[in-house]
N, C-alpha and C positions, 0 to 999 in steps of 0.2 A: 946438573945430567948430560950428558949430550945423549944426538936422540942414538947413535950405534952399538949404545950398549943393551945387553939381553937383561934384559923381564927377569927376578923369577920370577917362579912356579909359583903359584899360590896355593892353589891344594898342599904342593912340595913341605910347601914352609910350616904351611897351618900341620902338618902331620910328627914336620922333627917337633916343633910347639908340645903336641902333646905329649912325646913320650916321654919316659917317669923316670926322675930326674941323676938315680945311676948310671944308666943309656946314654944322658946326653952328654954328662963328666965323660964318656967315653971318647962320644966325636972329634971327630978330629975339625979343624976350619977349611981344609981340601975337601973333605969327604962331606962336608957340610956342605958348600959350591957345586960339587961338582951333585952330591944331588940333586940342592935347587935351582942351576943351575938344567939341567936332566942329561951332564956329560951323565956318562960310561959311568956306571958304580962303580968303588973300590970294591975289589971285598970281606972286604976287611968292614966298609961300613957293613952289604950285605949280612956277612955276623952276628954284628950287630945289631941289626932294625927285623931282622927274617921273621922271631914271631911275630915279630903288631901288622907285618903288610897284612896285605889279604885278600884270597885268591880271587882275580873279578873273569 
């Protein structure tokens, strides 16, 4: 691993892992990568996880 590679946000990784299996099965690799690396969240992913997000 090179030092210029971005690291995933561990809280976001844990969040994705905590989702129910039926939700995780619907999430694409591109969607999960964007979420873990704090890129813009695709609307398709937001629709899949919105019921599990808490407002801060």
